C-alpha positions in Angstrom: -197.5 -167.1 -19.9 -195.4 -165.2 -22.3 -194.6 -162.7 -19.6 -193.3 -165.4 -17.3 -191.3 -166.9 -20.0 -189.8 -163.6 -20.8 -189.0 -163.1 -17.1 -187.3 -166.4 -16.9 -185.1 -165.8 -19.8 -181.5 -166.1 -19.0 -179.7 -163.0 -20.1 -176.0 -163.3 -20.7 -174.0 -161.1 -18.3 -171.8 -158.6 -20.0 -168.4 -157.7 -18.3 -168.1 -154.3 -16.9 -165.6 -152.1 -18.6 -163.6 -149.8 -16.4 -161.4 -147.1 -17.8 -158.1 -146.6 -15.9 -158.0 -143.2 -14.1 -155.9 -140.5 -15.7 -153.7 -138.3 -13.7 -152.6 -134.9 -15.0 -149.3 -135.1 -13.2 -148.1 -138.4 -14.8 -144.7 -138.1 -16.5 -144.5 -139.1 -20.1 -140.9 -140.2 -20.8 -141.3 -139.3 -24.5 -142.4 -135.7 -23.6 -139.6 -135.5 -21.1 -137.0 -136.6 -23.7 -138.4 -134.1 -26.2 -138.3 -131.3 -23.6 -134.7 -132.1 -22.8 -133.8 -132.2 -26.5 -135.4 -128.8 -27.0 -133.3 -127.5 -24.1 -130.1 -129.3 -25.2 -128.1 -126.2 -25.4 -128.9 -125.4 -21.8 -127.5 -128.8 -20.8 -124.4 -128.3 -23.0 -123.7 -124.8 -21.7 -124.1 -125.6 -18.1 -121.9 -128.8 -18.4 -119.2 -126.8 -20.2 -119.2 -124.2 -17.5 -118.7 -126.8 -14.7 -116.0 -128.5 -16.8 -114.1 -125.3 -17.4 -114.3 -124.4 -13.7 -113.0 -127.9 -12.8 -110.2 -127.5 -15.3 -109.2 -124.1 -13.9 -109.1 -125.5 -10.4 -107.0 -128.4 -11.4 -104.6 -126.1 -13.3 -104.5 -123.6 -10.4 -103.3 -126.4 -8.0 -100.1 -126.6 -10.1 -97.1 -127.8 -8.1 -99.2 -128.4 -5.1 -100.1 -131.8 -6.5 -96.4 -132.7 -6.6 -95.7 -131.9 -2.9 -93.1 -134.1 -1.2 -91.9 -134.6 2.3 -88.3 -133.7 3.0 -86.7 -135.3 6.1 -83.4 -134.6 7.8 -82.1 -136.9 10.6 -79.5 -136.2 13.2 -78.2 -138.9 15.7 -77.4 -137.8 19.2 -74.2 -139.1 20.8 -74.0 -141.4 23.8 -71.3 -142.3 26.3 -70.6 -145.3 28.6 -70.9 -144.7 32.4 -68.9 -146.4 35.1 -71.4 -149.3 35.2 -70.9 -150.0 31.5 -74.3 -148.5 30.6 -74.7 -146.1 27.7 -76.5 -142.8 28.3 -77.1 -139.6 26.3 -74.6 -136.8 26.7 -77.6 -134.5 26.3 -81.1 -135.7 26.6 -83.3 -135.8 23.5 -86.2 -134.0 25.3 -83.8 -131.1 26.0 -82.7 -131.0 22.4 -86.3 -131.1 21.1 -87.4 -128.3 23.4 -84.5 -126.0 22.6 -84.8 -126.7 18.9 -88.5 -125.9 18.9 -88.2 -122.8 21.0 -85.0 -121.3 19.7 -83.3 -123.0 16.7 -86.4 -123.3 14.4 -87.6 -119.7 14.9 -84.0 -118.4 14.2 -83.7 -120.5 11.0 -87.1 -119.5 9.8 -86.3 -115.8 10.4 -83.1 -116.3 8.2 -85.3 -118.0 5.6 -87.7 -115.0 5.5 -84.8 -112.6 5.2 -83.4 -114.5 2.3 -86.7 -114.8 0.3 -86.1 -114.1 -3.4 -89.5 -114.3 -5.1 -93.1 -113.1 -4.7 -94.3 -116.7 -4.6 -92.4 -117.3 -1.3 -94.4 -118.9 1.5 -93.6 -119.8 5.1 -92.4 -123.4 5.5 -93.3 -125.5 8.5 -90.9 -127.6 10.4 -92.0 -130.8 12.1 -89.9 -132.2 14.9 -89.9 -135.8 16.1 -87.9 -138.1 18.3 -88.8 -141.8 17.4 -89.2 -143.8 20.6 -86.2 -146.0 21.7 -83.8 -144.2 19.2 -81.2 -141.4 19.5 -82.6 -139.7 16.4 -83.9 -136.2 16.0 -86.0 -135.9 12.8 -86.9 -132.7 11.0 -89.7 -132.9 8.4 -91.1 -130.4 6.0 -93.7 -130.7 3.2 -92.8 -128.7 0.2 -92.8 -128.7 -3.6 -89.9 -129.6 -5.8 -89.2 -125.9 -6.4 -88.8 -125.4 -2.7 -86.4 -128.3 -2.2 -83.3 -126.2 -2.0 -84.9 -123.9 0.6 -85.8 -126.9 2.7 -82.3 -128.3 2.5 -80.8 -124.9 3.5 -83.4 -124.5 6.3 -82.8 -128.0 7.7 -79.0 -127.6 7.5 -79.2 -124.4 9.5 -81.2 -126.1 12.2 -79.0 -129.1 12.4 -75.9 -127.0 12.6 -77.4 -125.3 15.7 -78.2 -128.7 17.2 -74.7 -130.0 16.4 -73.2 -126.9 18.0 -75.2 -127.6 21.2 -74.1 -131.2 21.2 -70.5 -130.3 20.6 -70.6 -127.9 23.5 -72.0 -130.6 25.8 -69.4 -133.1 24.6 -66.6 -130.6 25.2 -67.9 -129.8 28.7 -68.1 -133.5 29.6 -64.6 -134.2 28.2 -63.2 -131.4 30.3 -64.9 -132.8 33.4 -63.5 -136.3 32.6 -60.0 -134.8 32.1 -60.1 -133.2 35.5 -61.4 -136.4 37.1 -58.7 -138.5 35.4 -56.0 -136.0 36.6 -57.4 -136.1 40.1 -57.5 -139.9 40.1 -54.0 -140.2 38.8 -52.8 -137.9 41.5 -54.6 -140.0 44.2 -53.2 -143.2 42.6 -49.6 -141.8 42.6 -50.0 -140.8 46.3 -51.4 -144.1 47.3 -48.6 -146.0 45.5 -46.0 -143.8 47.1 -47.6 -144.4 50.5 -47.6 -148.2 49.8 -43.9 -148.1 49.1 -43.2 -146.3 52.3 -45.3 -148.8 54.3 -43.6 -151.7 52.6 -40.2 -150.4 53.7 -41.4 -150.0 57.4 -43.3 -153.3 57.4 -46.6 -151.4 57.9 -50.1 -152.6 57.3 -50.8 -152.5 53.5 -54.4 -153.8 53.6 -56.1 -150.4 53.6 -53.8 -148.8 51.2 -54.1 -151.7 48.8 -57.9 -151.4 48.9 -57.6 -147.7 48.2 -55.3 -148.4 45.2 -57.7 -150.9 43.8 -60.6 -148.5 44.1 -58.7 -145.6 42.5 -57.6 -147.8 39.6 -61.2 -148.9 39.0 -62.4 -145.3 39.0 -59.6 -144.3 36.8 -60.4 -147.1 34.3 -64.0 -146.1 34.3 -63.3 -142.4 33.6 -60.9 -143.3 30.8 -63.4 -145.7 29.3 -66.1 -143.0 29.4 -63.7 -140.4 27.9 -62.8 -142.8 25.1 -66.5 -143.5 24.3 -67.2 -139.8 23.8 -68.3 -139.0 20.3 -69.9 -136.2 18.4 -73.4 -136.4 17.0 -73.7 -137.2 13.3 -75.8 -136.2 10.4 -77.7 -139.3 9.1 -79.6 -137.7 6.3 -80.2 -134.2 4.9 -83.3 -133.4 2.9 -84.3 -137.0 2.1 -87.3 -136.7 -0.3 -90.4 -138.9 0.1 -93.3 -138.4 -2.4 -96.7 -137.8 -0.7 -100.0 -139.1 -1.9 -101.0 -136.8 -4.7 -104.7 -137.2 -3.8 -107.2 -136.4 -6.6 -105.5 -136.0 -9.9 -106.2 -133.2 -12.3 -107.8 -135.5 -14.9 -110.2 -136.9 -12.3 -111.2 -133.4 -11.2 -112.0 -132.5 -14.8 -114.0 -135.7 -15.3 -115.9 -135.2 -12.1 -116.6 -131.6 -13.1 -118.0 -132.8 -16.5 -120.3 -135.4 -14.8 -121.5 -132.9 -12.2 -122.0 -130.3 -15.0 -124.1 -132.8 -17.0 -126.5 -133.5 -14.1 -126.6 -129.7 -13.3 -127.4 -129.1 -17.0 -130.2 -131.6 -17.0 -131.7 -130.1 -13.9 -131.4 -126.6 -15.4 -133.1 -127.7 -18.6 -136.0 -129.2 -16.7 -136.3 -126.1 -14.6 -136.3 -123.9 -17.7 -138.9 -126.1 -19.3 -141.0 -126.1 -16.2 -141.0 -122.3 -15.9 -141.8 -122.0 -19.6 -144.8 -124.4 -19.2 -146.0 -122.6 -16.1 -145.9 -119.2 -17.9 -147.8 -120.6 -20.9 -150.5 -122.1 -18.7 -150.8 -118.8 -16.7 -151.1 -116.9 -19.9 -153.8 -119.2 -21.2 -155.8 -118.8 -17.9 -155.5 -115.0 -18.1 -156.8 -115.1 -21.7 -159.7 -117.3 -20.7 -160.7 -114.9 -17.9 -160.7 -112.0 -20.3 
């Protein structure tokens, strides 16, 4: 009876206690902070090295940060034809091609021959003809110290373009002078013939038509001659500041931030190598 009662006793159930598993590779932030503090000079030295390198790079850029674009603009002349439409005396495409192939190389050669310092560098000339305009644009990127060189170089190229244009204008003017002279002779002959026919009661219809046509041609030639003009210099060496890009202060700041992260990584690697060596040394001692 007592045995049954003892078997029927209700025993209170006790909760099972489970211990959380431990992992050897867990990172203790406190240990990590202490490790970094022990290696603080590694962080500081690496960060300073990166910061100094960034400062040297920013300083070495020097005037390159202050580069500007210098533009010179030349306007090509036009004349009015017999229909009252204006047209180029010399086509922009011809001027652009000749400038690129002949004028620019010659002016650059003169610039090379006149170089006066060891810091001299070759300048680049950009050519452009904006659509629906009569403009030829020269553009060069240079520093403020090179501004005078750019002006001299652009002036040399534009003088050659102006010489080409003047030559074309003179040729066209000579052609128009000859044409006007010929038309004036024809007109004088036609008027003389008209006077003769008037005295003999001849038919003046054809000669009157000839006179009208010659007068119209003569007026057109004189109008075209009067419309002749030389090209003109619109701007010489107009300066336009370019985007400076990344400033020197920002480069140094980025170098400091990058150096800080690099220093932290270097400190962790040094601490890891030291711990690995210590464990290896302990294992070797245990084997002995």
